[in-house]
Every structure is written in C-alpha cells, then in structure tokens.
Phi, psi and omega in degrees: 000314182290325179291323180292319181299317178298321180298316184294320176302317183297322181288324178290323180297320174300316181297322180295317176296321181295322181292331180270005184295138178294143180301140173279162177053052181283144175232162172231153177254120184292135178252169176301132178087354182289149170227170181302317180298313182298312177300318181298319179294325175299322184253013178053049173233166178287137173300324173302316182288324178291323177293321176292324170299322184293330183286341179246005185277141177293331179289340175233065184296336183261009183291131168239157186302130177089001181282155177285147174271147181258138178306142179074006179276137175267123187237157177276153171251160179308136189104353178286136174230171186299324182297345184291346178293343182254015183248135181227160177255117184279355175276116184289346179270344178079003189273344178247155176274078183253065185271144173220157183244139181265124187292129175258175182299127180084004181279153172214171178292334176290313177298319180293326175297318182293323182296321184254010178066032180244137177302138183304322185293331176290326177294314179302323181294326182269357179233059174303134177090354181261128180294110188301330187257000187228072177262136180279139183296126182095354177279172191244137174240123177288146184249135177295150354279101185267141180243143184295343177280353179293138173301156180304136177294155181102351175277095186254010183302328186267006185226034179281140176224130182252132176265118190294142180250173181303136178083349179294150174213161183302331180291310176297327179288326180295322177289317180298316181266357176058061176228161184291126181298318182297320175295321179299315182292319178301323178289343191227051167067025173058037177297141177304141184302323189260004177292126179290125182277149174289137174301129186103341179296133186270134180244117179283125183264133177290146356275107186250129181258109178293338185267352180249328193275351188060227182283351177084171180253114186289132181236154177265156177293129183298146177284146180277000183232046191255152179211153176242134175272118185297136174255161181304133179089352184292144169241164177299323182294320184294315180298324173302314175295317182293330183254019174052049177223195181235159179291330178299314183291325184292322177291327179298327177261355173233059186308340180286351177269354183295333181290345185079196181095166180292154178268136182279132178302137183094350178292138180267112182258117179293141183254127177288157000273145178257125187292147177288160182295144181281140179285153184295139183275140181294156180296148183282140177286149183302145180295140180282145182294143178283165179288333177289336186271356181287136177294138178293134180259121180277137183294138177269122175286128178287138177292147181301141178287136187292144179297151177285158175300321176296324178291319176299321179294325182287329183289327180291325184282331177275346187296319177293329186287324186260357180290144180282124181292140188285155178293144176294129176279150179298141179293139180239165181300146181295140177257159177302152181280147183290164181299151186295336181288338182282128177256125176298137179282130180287137182292150176285164181291347183273349183291160181286149170311316187299324181293320183295322177295323181291321178293329179290320177299320185288324177295323177288322175300319180293324181291325179296318187292324180290323180290324177296000000 
C-alpha cells in the first residue's frame, strides 16, 4: 500500500512539474529605452545568457555583443532553438502559452521532444489520439504546457509577416493584401506609405499581435490574377477563410455570387485583389537611325575659279609676242596674177611678217603684168 502511495505521489509530482514547465521558444518585444540588462531583469534571466542567445538567434542575425536594440524588434530569450522558427502561439492575446509546432519532413514526437527538451510522454499527453511516429507533414503538434482553453492551432490570420521585395512600399503591400493602410503603418513604425522598403525587411500585416505571434508566419504576396475552382460542398465563407479574405471582398470581385445559393463544383471564383484594366499603351515612336546607319556624305570639291576678263585680255595680247615664229619658206618663181574678179583676202593679224611681204610682191607683179 505504501508503494502505491509513493507511486501516486511521484506521478502527481511529475504532473505538477510538467504543468509548471516554462513555455518553449519564448521571445520578447523590445520597447523604447530597453537594453539587454533591462530585458534580462524583466524575464528573470541572466544578462550574459541573454547576450549569448541574441548572438545565435535567427531573429537577430546581425547582432554583436554590446549592440543597441531597436524598438519593436523581436528577440529570442534563452532556450530558443532553430526549431522555434516552426513554433507559433495560437492565443491572439499572448497571455497563454498556447504553443504548437508545425511538423516537418521526418519529424516524430520523439525528435520534436529532443529538439525542445520536452519528454515525449508530455507531448503525447497534450496530443491525445495522435500517432507519435506517424505525423503528417504540415500538421500541428501541441507543446506543453498546453491548455484546453487554447485556440486550436493553425489559425495564422493574426500572425502574418511579409518579407519585402525590391520596390515594395506599405502602399503597395496594403493593396496586395487588402488591409487598411493606416493599421499597416501603425504596426510598422508609422513608415510613410510611399517609402521604398529595403528588400528582406519584415512587414507585420494587420491584425498582427506582437505579444502573441512571436516571429510571425511568413506569407507571400498574393497574385493579382488568382482564382479558385469550387469543390463539392464549398461555401463562400469557407473560401474566404481559406484565402484570408472576406465574403464581401469575394462578392465585390465576383458580383454574380451576390444572389447567394450553393456554389456549383468547378466554378471559378476570382480572389481579391483583382487589378484594374490597364489603359492602352501609346504607339511606340519609330526608332531613330543609328549613326552607323546614316549614308556617308562625300565631300564636294569646289570648282576652280573662272579667269577674269582682264586676265584673258593680257593672255591674248602676250600670245603673239611669245609665239614661236614659223620658219621662212624658200622663194618660188612668180605665178601669173589672178583674174581681176578675185579679190585677195586680207591676211589676219595673227600671220607672220614674211607672209605679208610675199603677198605684197605678188600684188606688184600682178599690177605690172596688167600695165604691160
């Protein structure tokens, strides 16, 4: 009887220890004026242990010893391990330790227990009816100390985080995720709507509870051209929940669904946001010719200047003076005088003096013959 009592006491003691176990994967949200020492005192941990944790935590990859902490920055507390990236808190208020783990390839309750330092039996106790060695990838495993009042795991609507890409701004993100711009700014240090964000910057999407969501659940930007093919039994409310939107927004982009009634399997339901039609683009101007394509221009040679009138007159006046005189022809016997009707042609001024003498002699001989 005494042995049985001791056994019962031991079991009760183990149950109490398990119930008092510190929550796994604890994080802290840095406030204005916080330092490592202040946060360590707030959570009853050693400053050196907190400093060492910050240097190896995935949430603060650039942290160096002694560095300043940024307000609204999420940091790891001692006990954080790499597997905590797959752990979330289902309690939106963050007041309860409603931690659950998303199963990865090759996981079992034994391997999960080893990662977080939790006995497998404690994990099995808060997950009744779940086969410890046959966990489906993507399913959820509750982690002690889990409470039956905790919301069911898997609701990440309030814990979405978007990692900014090149060219993103809060205005673009609010349109893509159909969230209120003012709420988005309030969650992200009141950043100006049009400010271009740094690629890799984490953006909290409303309604995000920084005290309950830990590092949050990363989501991708919704496509602006999405549609869902209705399955048998689907309702508009279920589709809205599956794609983190509302029935009103679904009806706004699918006005044919406003009448209500059951959805026919195979119906294509457009998912918001749907982009407005693009305006027609103006015609492109013709391409300008390249320098290499222009025809080569040949240089035009200027014509030689025409000689002036006074230069031509000088050349003609000097031509007889410098012209070579022709050789004198040998004297020949006198010829009979021509008939009177023939008038001798006066020699041109360009003929040589010898020719003029010869003509004069012939004229005298002809006149003598007439007189005789």
